[in-house]
BAPA-796139 format. One record per residue (C-alpha): residue number from 0; residue in one letter; x, y, z. Coordinates in nm, 3 decimals. Example, Ala and Ser with C-alpha at 12.3 -4.5 7.8 and 13.67 -1.06 7.14 Angstrom:
BAPA-796139
<r 0 "a" <1.230 -0.450 0.780>>
<r 1 "s" <1.367 -0.106 0.714>>
end
This chain:
BAPA-796139
<r 0 "m" <-2.074 4.123 -1.623>>
<r 1 "t" <-2.130 3.774 -1.598>>
<r 2 "a" <-1.936 3.494 -1.800>>
<r 3 "k" <-2.150 3.358 -2.056>>
<r 4 "t" <-2.245 2.976 -1.993>>
<r 5 "k" <-2.316 2.796 -2.315>>
<r 6 "t" <-2.368 2.399 -2.344>>
<r 7 "v" <-2.097 2.175 -2.464>>
<r 8 "y" <-2.179 1.802 -2.511>>
<r 9 "f" <-1.905 1.585 -2.403>>
<r 10 "c" <-1.718 1.243 -2.516>>
<r 11 "s" <-1.802 1.026 -2.115>>
<r 12 "n" <-1.461 0.789 -2.270>>
<r 13 "c" <-1.171 1.014 -2.434>>
<r 14 "g" <-1.316 1.326 -2.337>>
<r 15 "a" <-1.378 1.481 -2.686>>
<r 16 "d" <-1.602 1.744 -2.671>>
<r 17 "s" <-1.895 1.916 -2.969>>
<r 18 "p" <-2.098 2.174 -2.989>>
<r 19 "k" <-2.396 1.929 -3.038>>
<r 20 "w" <-2.544 1.572 -2.898>>
<r 21 "t" <-2.338 1.317 -3.199>>
<r 22 "g" <-2.418 0.890 -3.173>>
<r 23 "k" <-2.061 0.775 -3.217>>
<r 24 "c" <-1.767 0.955 -3.103>>
<r 25 "p" <-1.573 1.102 -3.421>>
<r 26 "a" <-1.244 1.039 -3.187>>
<r 27 "c" <-1.290 0.693 -2.994>>
<r 28 "g" <-1.557 0.563 -3.213>>
<r 29 "e" <-1.777 0.498 -2.895>>
<r 30 "w" <-2.164 0.527 -2.941>>
<r 31 "n" <-2.362 0.657 -2.731>>
<r 32 "t" <-2.131 0.815 -2.467>>
<r 33 "y" <-2.166 1.197 -2.488>>
<r 34 "v" <-2.344 1.410 -2.218>>
<r 35 "e" <-2.478 1.722 -2.178>>
<r 36 "e" <-2.208 1.979 -1.974>>
<r 37 "a" <-2.261 2.340 -1.872>>
<r 38 "v" <-1.941 2.510 -1.988>>
<r 39 "r" <-1.821 2.838 -1.845>>
<r 40 "k" <-1.529 3.043 -2.040>>
<r 41 "d" <-1.387 3.216 -1.770>>
<r 42 "p" <-0.995 3.216 -1.810>>
<r 43 "s" <-0.919 3.479 -1.548>>
<r 44 "a" <-0.998 3.193 -1.304>>
<r 45 "h" <-0.846 2.887 -1.504>>
<r 46 "r" <-0.504 3.062 -1.470>>
<r 47 "t" <-0.480 3.070 -1.101>>
<r 48 "a" <-0.649 2.709 -1.019>>
<r 49 "a" <-0.364 2.587 -0.891>>
<r 50 "g" <-0.243 2.876 -0.698>>
<r 51 "i" <-0.002 2.929 -0.936>>
<r 52 "e" <0.050 3.235 -1.191>>
<r 53 "h" <0.170 3.130 -1.589>>
<r 54 "g" <0.540 3.220 -1.588>>
<r 55 "a" <0.651 3.030 -1.313>>
<r 56 "v" <0.787 2.772 -1.527>>
<r 57 "k" <1.061 2.876 -1.781>>
<r 58 "p" <1.191 2.616 -2.111>>
<r 59 "q" <1.544 2.479 -2.006>>
<r 60 "l" <1.764 2.250 -2.259>>
<r 61 "l" <1.755 1.916 -2.212>>
<r 62 "r" <2.117 1.878 -2.116>>
<r 63 "e" <2.105 2.080 -1.848>>
<r 64 "v" <1.859 1.899 -1.657>>
<r 65 "n" <1.920 1.827 -1.330>>
<r 66 "s" <1.876 1.416 -1.383>>
<r 67 "t" <1.916 1.288 -1.018>>
<r 68 "e" <1.692 1.042 -0.913>>
<r 69 "d" <1.479 1.185 -0.582>>
<r 70 "a" <1.517 0.829 -0.401>>
<r 71 "r" <1.105 0.746 -0.355>>
<r 72 "i" <0.882 0.757 -0.030>>
<r 73 "d" <0.908 0.419 0.183>>
<r 74 "m" <0.578 0.336 0.285>>
<r 75 "h" <0.607 0.109 0.553>>
<r 76 "d" <0.316 -0.154 0.323>>
<r 77 "e" <0.593 -0.387 0.097>>
<r 78 "e" <0.279 -0.484 -0.107>>
<r 79 "l" <0.200 -0.121 -0.198>>
<r 80 "n" <0.558 -0.059 -0.248>>
<r 81 "r" <0.584 -0.350 -0.448>>
<r 82 "t" <0.323 -0.245 -0.659>>
<r 83 "l" <0.406 0.125 -0.670>>
<r 84 "g" <0.752 -0.015 -0.837>>
<r 85 "g" <0.931 0.088 -0.523>>
<r 86 "g" <0.767 0.287 -0.310>>
<r 87 "l" <0.615 0.638 -0.401>>
<r 88 "v" <0.774 0.939 -0.608>>
<r 89 "r" <0.766 1.246 -0.552>>
<r 90 "g" <0.589 1.508 -0.701>>
<r 91 "s" <0.380 1.196 -0.861>>
<r 92 "l" <-0.026 1.124 -0.875>>
<r 93 "v" <-0.142 0.830 -0.819>>
<r 94 "l" <-0.502 0.725 -0.905>>
<r 95 "i" <-0.640 0.421 -0.662>>
<r 96 "g" <-0.989 0.267 -0.782>>
<r 97 "g" <-1.242 0.020 -0.647>>
<r 98 "e" <-1.593 -0.076 -0.580>>
<r 99 "p" <-1.766 0.103 -0.292>>
<r 100 "g" <-1.674 -0.053 -0.011>>
<r 101 "i" <-1.339 -0.232 -0.122>>
<r 102 "g" <-1.138 -0.083 0.139>>
<r 103 "k" <-0.984 0.182 -0.094>>
<r 104 "s" <-0.996 0.486 0.174>>
<r 105 "t" <-0.906 0.217 0.468>>
<r 106 "l" <-0.607 0.121 0.310>>
<r 107 "v" <-0.475 0.460 0.252>>
<r 108 "l" <-0.577 0.599 0.561>>
<r 109 "q" <-0.395 0.283 0.747>>
<r 110 "t" <-0.112 0.337 0.525>>
<r 111 "v" <-0.112 0.763 0.666>>
<r 112 "l" <-0.122 0.643 0.970>>
<r 113 "k" <0.223 0.471 0.970>>
<r 114 "m" <0.429 0.719 0.819>>
<r 115 "h" <0.491 0.943 1.108>>
<r 116 "e" <0.831 1.125 0.906>>
<r 117 "l" <0.587 1.276 0.665>>
<r 118 "r" <0.363 1.583 0.681>>
<r 119 "t" <0.045 1.435 0.556>>
<r 120 "l" <-0.311 1.630 0.446>>
<r 121 "y" <-0.568 1.418 0.426>>
<r 122 "v" <-0.902 1.603 0.250>>
<r 123 "s" <-1.241 1.388 0.269>>
<r 124 "g" <-1.537 1.490 0.080>>
<r 125 "e" <-1.730 1.196 0.134>>
<r 126 "e" <-1.628 1.175 0.582>>
<r 127 "s" <-1.688 1.435 0.875>>
<r 128 "a" <-1.339 1.522 1.097>>
<r 129 "q" <-1.495 1.250 1.326>>
<r 130 "q" <-1.602 1.019 1.130>>
<r 131 "l" <-1.210 0.982 0.989>>
<r 132 "k" <-1.120 0.999 1.396>>
<r 133 "m" <-1.306 0.688 1.470>>
<r 134 "r" <-1.219 0.465 1.158>>
<r 135 "a" <-0.839 0.591 1.289>>
<r 136 "d" <-0.880 0.435 1.590>>
<r 137 "r" <-0.998 0.132 1.502>>
<r 138 "i" <-0.749 0.051 1.269>>
<r 139 "s" <-0.449 0.191 1.379>>
<r 140 "d" <-0.174 0.020 1.627>>
<r 141 "s" <-0.254 0.092 1.994>>
<r 142 "g" <0.054 0.124 2.127>>
<r 143 "a" <0.241 0.386 1.788>>
<r 144 "g" <-0.093 0.608 1.826>>
<r 145 "l" <-0.189 0.871 1.593>>
<r 146 "p" <0.038 1.051 1.429>>
<r 147 "d" <0.119 1.398 1.544>>
<r 148 "n" <0.190 1.510 1.214>>
<r 149 "c" <-0.166 1.415 1.016>>
<r 150 "y" <-0.373 1.714 0.918>>
<r 151 "v" <-0.740 1.650 0.790>>
<r 152 "l" <-0.979 1.841 0.573>>
<r 153 "c" <-1.323 1.802 0.495>>
<r 154 "e" <-1.380 1.980 0.222>>
<r 155 "t" <-1.471 1.969 -0.132>>
<r 156 "n" <-1.391 2.317 -0.321>>
<r 157 "l" <-1.065 2.286 -0.465>>
<r 158 "e" <-0.995 2.631 -0.438>>
<r 159 "q" <-1.015 2.634 -0.087>>
<r 160 "i" <-0.805 2.318 -0.053>>
<r 161 "f" <-0.490 2.453 -0.229>>
<r 162 "t" <-0.497 2.749 -0.006>>
<r 163 "h" <-0.516 2.509 0.321>>
<r 164 "a" <-0.201 2.310 0.076>>
<r 165 "h" <0.022 2.595 0.049>>
<r 166 "n" <-0.062 2.681 0.450>>
<r 167 "i" <0.042 2.385 0.553>>
<r 168 "k" <0.264 2.248 0.261>>
<r 169 "p" <0.230 1.858 0.312>>
<r 170 "d" <0.428 1.668 0.201>>
<r 171 "l" <0.153 1.358 0.101>>
<r 172 "l" <-0.149 1.483 -0.039>>
<r 173 "i" <-0.429 1.270 0.001>>
<r 174 "v" <-0.802 1.333 -0.198>>
<r 175 "d" <-1.083 1.118 -0.101>>
<r 176 "s" <-1.274 1.129 -0.345>>
<r 177 "i" <-1.200 1.314 -0.680>>
<r 178 "q" <-1.595 1.225 -0.775>>
<r 179 "t" <-1.644 1.501 -0.495>>
<r 180 "i" <-1.419 1.804 -0.535>>
<r 181 "f" <-1.570 2.094 -0.735>>
<r 182 "s" <-1.415 2.367 -0.905>>
<r 183 "e" <-1.556 2.746 -0.861>>
<r 184 "a" <-1.413 2.834 -1.212>>
<r 185 "t" <-1.627 2.537 -1.374>>
<r 186 "d" <-2.032 2.570 -1.421>>
<r 187 "s" <-2.115 2.133 -1.345>>
<r 188 "s" <-2.163 1.950 -1.060>>
<r 189 "p" <-1.924 1.756 -0.901>>
<r 190 "g" <-1.826 1.409 -1.033>>
<r 191 "s" <-1.939 1.542 -1.379>>
<r 192 "i" <-1.727 1.437 -1.701>>
<r 193 "t" <-1.581 1.809 -1.667>>
<r 194 "q" <-1.549 1.894 -1.309>>
<r 195 "v" <-1.345 1.605 -1.273>>
<r 196 "r" <-1.135 1.661 -1.570>>
<r 197 "d" <-1.076 2.039 -1.440>>
<r 198 "c" <-1.000 1.871 -1.097>>
<r 199 "s" <-0.759 1.650 -1.222>>
<r 200 "a" <-0.555 1.870 -1.402>>
<r 201 "s" <-0.520 2.119 -1.155>>
<r 202 "i" <-0.423 1.901 -0.897>>
<r 203 "l" <-0.159 1.727 -1.142>>
<r 204 "k" <-0.016 2.145 -1.191>>
<r 205 "f" <0.005 2.162 -0.829>>
<r 206 "a" <0.137 1.836 -0.800>>
<r 207 "k" <0.438 1.898 -1.029>>
<r 208 "e" <0.557 2.220 -0.940>>
<r 209 "t" <0.515 2.195 -0.576>>
<r 210 "a" <0.725 1.796 -0.580>>
<r 211 "t" <0.456 1.713 -0.401>>
<r 212 "p" <0.286 1.326 -0.378>>
<r 213 "v" <-0.054 1.336 -0.415>>
<r 214 "l" <-0.281 1.025 -0.387>>
<r 215 "m" <-0.613 1.029 -0.528>>
<r 216 "i" <-0.893 0.761 -0.461>>
<r 217 "g" <-1.168 0.764 -0.773>>
<r 218 "h" <-1.558 0.580 -0.805>>
<r 219 "i" <-1.528 0.315 -1.040>>
<r 220 "n" <-1.909 0.292 -1.289>>
<r 221 "k" <-2.066 -0.013 -1.304>>
<r 222 "e" <-1.877 -0.102 -1.607>>
<r 223 "g" <-1.553 -0.178 -1.337>>
<r 224 "s" <-1.355 0.108 -1.516>>
<r 225 "i" <-1.252 0.457 -1.308>>
<r 226 "a" <-1.594 0.703 -1.336>>
<r 227 "g" <-1.545 0.974 -1.513>>
<r 228 "p" <-1.381 1.031 -1.874>>
<r 229 "k" <-1.084 0.789 -1.985>>
<r 230 "v" <-0.923 1.101 -2.047>>
<r 231 "l" <-0.842 1.104 -1.617>>
<r 232 "e" <-0.633 0.833 -1.613>>
<r 233 "h" <-0.388 0.952 -1.931>>
<r 234 "i" <-0.407 1.242 -1.683>>
<r 235 "v" <-0.220 1.099 -1.390>>
<r 236 "d" <0.093 0.860 -1.343>>
<r 237 "t" <-0.033 0.591 -1.185>>
<r 238 "v" <-0.338 0.384 -1.199>>
<r 239 "l" <-0.351 0.135 -0.907>>
<r 240 "q" <-0.726 -0.083 -0.918>>
<r 241 "f" <-0.831 -0.266 -0.581>>
<r 242 "e" <-0.970 -0.595 -0.661>>
<r 243 "g" <-1.163 -0.830 -0.480>>
<r 244 "d" <-1.513 -0.991 -0.398>>
<r 245 "q" <-1.681 -0.855 -0.103>>
<r 246 "h" <-1.764 -1.206 0.024>>
<r 247 "y" <-1.443 -1.280 0.027>>
<r 248 "m" <-1.163 -1.176 0.264>>
<r 249 "y" <-0.856 -1.164 0.035>>
<r 250 "r" <-0.765 -0.775 -0.175>>
<r 251 "i" <-0.570 -0.756 -0.460>>
<r 252 "l" <-0.400 -0.415 -0.554>>
<r 253 "r" <-0.338 -0.398 -0.947>>
<r 254 "s" <-0.135 -0.191 -1.123>>
<r 255 "i" <-0.312 -0.111 -1.426>>
<r 256 "k" <-0.065 0.205 -1.541>>
<r 257 "n" <0.250 0.331 -1.397>>
<r 258 "r" <0.532 0.576 -1.543>>
<r 259 "f" <0.755 0.468 -1.309>>
<r 260 "g" <0.727 0.089 -1.228>>
<r 261 "s" <0.591 -0.235 -1.416>>
<r 262 "t" <0.245 -0.250 -1.495>>
<r 263 "s" <0.251 -0.620 -1.389>>
<r 264 "e" <0.289 -0.631 -0.991>>
<r 265 "l" <0.003 -0.703 -0.779>>
<r 266 "g" <0.002 -0.689 -0.376>>
<r 267 "i" <-0.233 -0.912 -0.202>>
<r 268 "y" <-0.441 -0.787 0.167>>
<r 269 "e" <-0.657 -0.972 0.413>>
<r 270 "m" <-0.935 -0.788 0.502>>
<r 271 "r" <-0.965 -0.760 0.887>>
<r 272 "q" <-1.166 -0.580 1.151>>
<r 273 "e" <-0.864 -0.402 1.238>>
<r 274 "g" <-0.778 -0.275 0.848>>
<r 275 "m" <-0.554 -0.433 0.541>>
<r 276 "r" <-0.311 -0.699 0.647>>
<r 277 "e" <-0.045 -0.753 0.427>>
<r 278 "v" <-0.060 -1.081 0.257>>
<r 279 "n" <0.322 -1.181 0.246>>
<r 280 "n" <0.339 -1.541 0.158>>
<r 281 "p" <-0.021 -1.607 -0.059>>
<r 282 "s" <0.081 -1.979 -0.152>>
<r 283 "e" <0.018 -2.126 0.206>>
<r 284 "l" <-0.398 -1.943 0.206>>
<r 285 "l" <-0.469 -1.950 -0.159>>
<r 286 "l" <-0.463 -2.347 -0.082>>
<r 287 "t" <-0.658 -2.593 0.071>>
<r 288 "e" <-0.567 -2.743 0.407>>
<r 289 "n" <-0.671 -3.100 0.290>>
<r 290 "h" <-0.826 -3.191 -0.070>>
<r 291 "e" <-0.679 -3.549 -0.060>>
<r 292 "g" <-0.932 -3.772 -0.263>>
<r 293 "l" <-1.093 -3.453 -0.414>>
<r 294 "s" <-1.127 -3.470 -0.793>>
<r 295 "g" <-1.122 -3.222 -1.042>>
<r 296 "i" <-0.863 -2.992 -0.763>>
<r 297 "s" <-0.531 -2.927 -0.913>>
<r 298 "i" <-0.203 -2.722 -0.783>>
<r 299 "a" <-0.037 -2.438 -1.019>>
<r 300 "a" <0.249 -2.301 -1.007>>
<r 301 "a" <0.164 -1.886 -1.150>>
<r 302 "i" <0.329 -1.567 -1.126>>
<r 303 "e" <0.213 -1.264 -1.153>>
<r 304 "g" <0.462 -0.992 -1.172>>
<r 305 "v" <0.802 -1.123 -0.989>>
<r 306 "r" <0.590 -1.281 -0.703>>
<r 307 "p" <0.547 -1.699 -0.792>>
<r 308 "f" <0.267 -1.848 -0.621>>
<r 309 "l" <0.091 -2.189 -0.624>>
<r 310 "i" <-0.284 -2.122 -0.626>>
<r 311 "e" <-0.586 -2.392 -0.670>>
<r 312 "t" <-0.771 -2.450 -0.943>>
<r 313 "q" <-1.119 -2.604 -0.912>>
<r 314 "s" <-1.333 -2.802 -1.171>>
<r 315 "l" <-1.671 -2.924 -1.197>>
<r 316 "v" <-1.788 -3.156 -1.500>>
<r 317 "s" <-2.141 -3.271 -1.504>>
<r 318 "s" <-2.386 -3.355 -1.770>>
<r 319 "a" <-2.579 -3.108 -1.910>>
<r 320 "v" <-2.927 -3.096 -1.804>>
<r 321 "y" <-3.048 -2.844 -2.095>>
<r 322 "g" <-2.995 -2.885 -2.453>>
<r 323 "t" <-2.687 -2.639 -2.422>>
<r 324 "p" <-2.414 -2.747 -2.230>>
<r 325 "q" <-2.309 -2.462 -1.982>>
<r 326 "r" <-1.961 -2.286 -1.955>>
<r 327 "s" <-1.880 -2.118 -1.682>>
<r 328 "s" <-1.547 -1.945 -1.522>>
<r 329 "t" <-1.492 -1.757 -1.242>>
<r 330 "g" <-1.065 -1.587 -1.233>>
<r 331 "f" <-1.041 -1.750 -1.588>>
<r 332 "d" <-1.064 -1.616 -1.908>>
<r 333 "i" <-1.372 -1.762 -2.001>>
<r 334 "r" <-1.277 -1.818 -2.399>>
<r 335 "r" <-0.899 -1.960 -2.296>>
<r 336 "m" <-1.126 -2.217 -2.167>>
<r 337 "n" <-1.360 -2.290 -2.459>>
<r 338 "m" <-1.002 -2.317 -2.646>>
<r 339 "l" <-0.888 -2.594 -2.416>>
<r 340 "l" <-1.182 -2.780 -2.395>>
<r 341 "a" <-1.180 -2.766 -2.761>>
<r 342 "v" <-0.836 -2.950 -2.748>>
<r 343 "l" <-0.905 -3.179 -2.540>>
<r 344 "e" <-1.153 -3.317 -2.775>>
<r 345 "k" <-0.925 -3.283 -3.083>>
<r 346 "r" <-0.610 -3.372 -2.919>>
<r 347 "a" <-0.676 -3.580 -2.690>>
<r 348 "g" <-1.029 -3.750 -2.735>>
<r 349 "f" <-1.195 -3.682 -2.443>>
<r 350 "k" <-1.569 -3.595 -2.512>>
<r 351 "l" <-1.731 -3.295 -2.328>>
<r 352 "i" <-1.964 -3.169 -2.581>>
<r 353 "q" <-2.273 -3.311 -2.381>>
<r 354 "k" <-2.124 -3.173 -2.046>>
<r 355 "d" <-2.177 -2.867 -1.820>>
<r 356 "v" <-1.819 -2.714 -1.761>>
<r 357 "f" <-1.735 -2.519 -1.465>>
<r 358 "l" <-1.426 -2.340 -1.369>>
<r 359 "n" <-1.304 -2.199 -1.045>>
<r 360 "i" <-0.973 -2.036 -0.913>>
<r 361 "a" <-1.019 -2.041 -0.539>>
<r 362 "g" <-0.956 -1.744 -0.343>>
<r 363 "g" <-1.133 -1.480 -0.560>>
<r 364 "l" <-0.815 -1.422 -0.790>>
<r 365 "k" <-0.812 -1.330 -1.106>>
<r 366 "v" <-0.539 -1.438 -1.273>>
<r 367 "n" <-0.364 -1.397 -1.696>>
<r 368 "d" <-0.071 -1.635 -1.655>>
<r 369 "p" <-0.089 -1.905 -1.897>>
<r 370 "a" <0.122 -2.130 -1.726>>
<r 371 "i" <-0.165 -2.239 -1.564>>
<r 372 "d" <-0.306 -2.415 -1.859>>
<r 373 "l" <-0.176 -2.747 -1.773>>
<r 374 "s" <-0.362 -2.725 -1.410>>
<r 375 "v" <-0.688 -2.586 -1.604>>
<r 376 "i" <-0.706 -2.883 -1.804>>
<r 377 "s" <-0.611 -3.161 -1.521>>
<r 378 "a" <-0.848 -3.006 -1.266>>
<r 379 "i" <-1.115 -3.078 -1.586>>
<r 380 "l" <-1.001 -3.421 -1.684>>
<r 381 "s" <-1.007 -3.514 -1.294>>
<r 382 "s" <-1.382 -3.392 -1.240>>
<r 383 "s" <-1.515 -3.591 -1.572>>
<r 384 "l" <-1.283 -3.926 -1.521>>
<r 385 "d" <-1.357 -3.837 -1.141>>
<r 386 "i" <-0.990 -3.911 -1.025>>
<r 387 "s" <-0.853 -3.719 -0.783>>
<r 388 "i" <-0.493 -3.606 -0.851>>
<r 389 "d" <-0.229 -3.627 -0.619>>
<r 390 "r" <-0.210 -3.351 -0.363>>
<r 391 "n" <0.196 -3.379 -0.403>>
<r 392 "v" <0.180 -3.312 -0.739>>
<r 393 "c" <0.140 -2.929 -0.907>>
<r 394 "m" <0.264 -2.840 -1.286>>
<r 395 "a" <0.277 -2.576 -1.509>>
<r 396 "g" <0.262 -2.493 -1.830>>
<r 397 "e" <0.139 -2.390 -2.100>>
<r 398 "v" <-0.099 -2.550 -2.383>>
<r 399 "g" <-0.094 -2.490 -2.737>>
<r 400 "l" <-0.376 -2.538 -3.016>>
<r 401 "s" <-0.206 -2.845 -3.128>>
<r 402 "g" <-0.170 -3.004 -2.767>>
<r 403 "e" <0.167 -2.963 -2.674>>
<r 404 "i" <0.269 -2.797 -2.350>>
<r 405 "r" <0.479 -2.537 -2.448>>
<r 406 "p" <0.756 -2.330 -2.213>>
<r 407 "v" <0.696 -2.132 -1.976>>
<r 408 "n" <0.896 -1.850 -1.844>>
<r 409 "r" <1.119 -1.853 -1.464>>
<r 410 "i" <1.028 -2.210 -1.422>>
<r 411 "e" <1.327 -2.199 -1.170>>
<r 412 "q" <1.121 -1.951 -0.949>>
<r 413 "r" <0.787 -2.196 -1.007>>
<r 414 "i" <0.997 -2.435 -0.848>>
<r 415 "q" <1.198 -2.356 -0.584>>
<r 416 "e" <0.769 -2.222 -0.454>>
<r 417 "a" <0.683 -2.522 -0.513>>
<r 418 "e" <0.936 -2.659 -0.290>>
<r 419 "k" <0.876 -2.478 -0.029>>
<r 420 "l" <0.594 -2.522 0.041>>
<r 421 "g" <0.676 -2.931 0.025>>
<r 422 "f" <0.538 -3.064 -0.283>>
<r 423 "e" <0.714 -3.378 -0.428>>
<r 424 "r" <0.672 -3.358 -0.739>>
<r 425 "m" <0.595 -3.130 -1.045>>
<r 426 "i" <0.504 -3.136 -1.415>>
<r 427 "i" <0.649 -2.921 -1.631>>
<r 428 "p" <0.685 -2.855 -2.008>>
<r 429 "r" <1.013 -2.982 -2.176>>
<r 430 "m" <1.238 -2.785 -2.239>>
<r 431 "k" <1.598 -2.692 -2.231>>
<r 432 "g" <1.850 -2.584 -1.933>>
<r 433 "l" <1.652 -2.820 -1.697>>
<r 434 "e" <1.956 -3.037 -1.635>>
<r 435 "g" <2.183 -2.763 -1.418>>
<r 436 "l" <1.798 -2.708 -1.147>>
<r 437 "k" <1.892 -2.839 -0.781>>
<r 438 "t" <1.580 -2.950 -0.670>>
<r 439 "k" <1.485 -3.265 -0.403>>
<r 440 "m" <1.131 -3.243 -0.591>>
<r 441 "h" <1.108 -3.495 -0.898>>
<r 442 "l" <1.041 -3.315 -1.218>>
<r 443 "a" <0.832 -3.485 -1.492>>
<r 444 "p" <0.920 -3.263 -1.786>>
<r 445 "v" <0.601 -3.323 -2.086>>
<r 446 "k" <0.601 -3.234 -2.419>>
<r 447 "k" <0.195 -3.307 -2.481>>
<r 448 "v" <-0.144 -3.317 -2.313>>
<r 449 "e" <-0.127 -3.714 -2.323>>
<r 450 "e" <0.220 -3.754 -2.147>>
<r 451 "a" <0.068 -3.494 -1.854>>
<r 452 "f" <-0.215 -3.720 -1.835>>
<r 453 "r" <-0.019 -4.021 -1.803>>
<r 454 "e" <0.226 -3.885 -1.570>>
<r 455 "l" <-0.151 -3.767 -1.303>>
<r 456 "f" <-0.326 -4.102 -1.375>>
<r 457 "g" <-0.058 -4.355 -1.478>>
end
């Protein structure tokens, strides 16, 4: 007797189901997110989806649970270790998402090739074993050679993957990608909401009960979020977003969710022919060699996570050709830029109402640190007046709506990074505790934007 198949509508945003299509999801409130999926109710298939029978786990008293923390797994990659919060936790499920061709598979494969001490199972649903071998030969260290304990499996059937995993007993499991994996217990095509959700739940069960860390690679949709149901990001322990423009050489690995570490960390890589190269000192790479005499360029001391680095803020202000002035920003929040333009006009008296304003953060970075506000308005004013800013000056400060320069956190680290790169003067907010700072740089504490402009332009 065959199992009965029925049709259910699922919300692609939150995973809620409904027997009929509805325009607005009653659970999350999103519009036009319901899609039709064929679902087969087969309890016996779901019971052994991860190859482990029910009853293997029993309730425990909280005080009796062994709380000894296992040492994290070293990924032999400082940037990846920092983004994960110090290394990979055993039994964790990590999702790495990014645009096609950004370098997700390359990053994971070159990390696996460095880990000679772990038995690894690399499951690929997109590439053949020969293609993986060609890529591994290209990005591996020619002197070290390929590891002896890295297994490759080209399979998309989840039940077969678990069978091989139980036979090999790997220390690390790679799934590339989750959208290509399907389970026989679910009657829908690979990549559908039902398949992605059920396969991810089964992989999570396998990871927790066998204490095997799993790295999953996921596709993203045209909106830039992880493809599949939103519940996928709730299932996994860590979500890493691999960002970057394909026209730039730099890639940013950003932590969106992390149950075992901070979400404010990021790793910076440089894409090369032989793979991803870690960028240990991004400040030197993100600054133009020589911008002396060029207007519209200022240097900001930003912090992402625990890492300070200096970035170049570029601006172009020109007369509006059309009736409505254009406002464009790359790497910086456009709404915050409009707020800063309003502060310049209202508090500092600079008329930019009939000017086109373009802003760019050099290197293809996206920066959310409010401490670069002072650098943004300085670059805009420099371009508007066509006066260059001294190349030996950098700055950090948040701009308030009344034109005041507000204090920023961890000013000491910003000053040390600027001094290390040879800057001679730094404009900072006027705040307490500056007297005890030991630095050879000339610090210029300011309280309002007018004072900062006098320091910059005299």
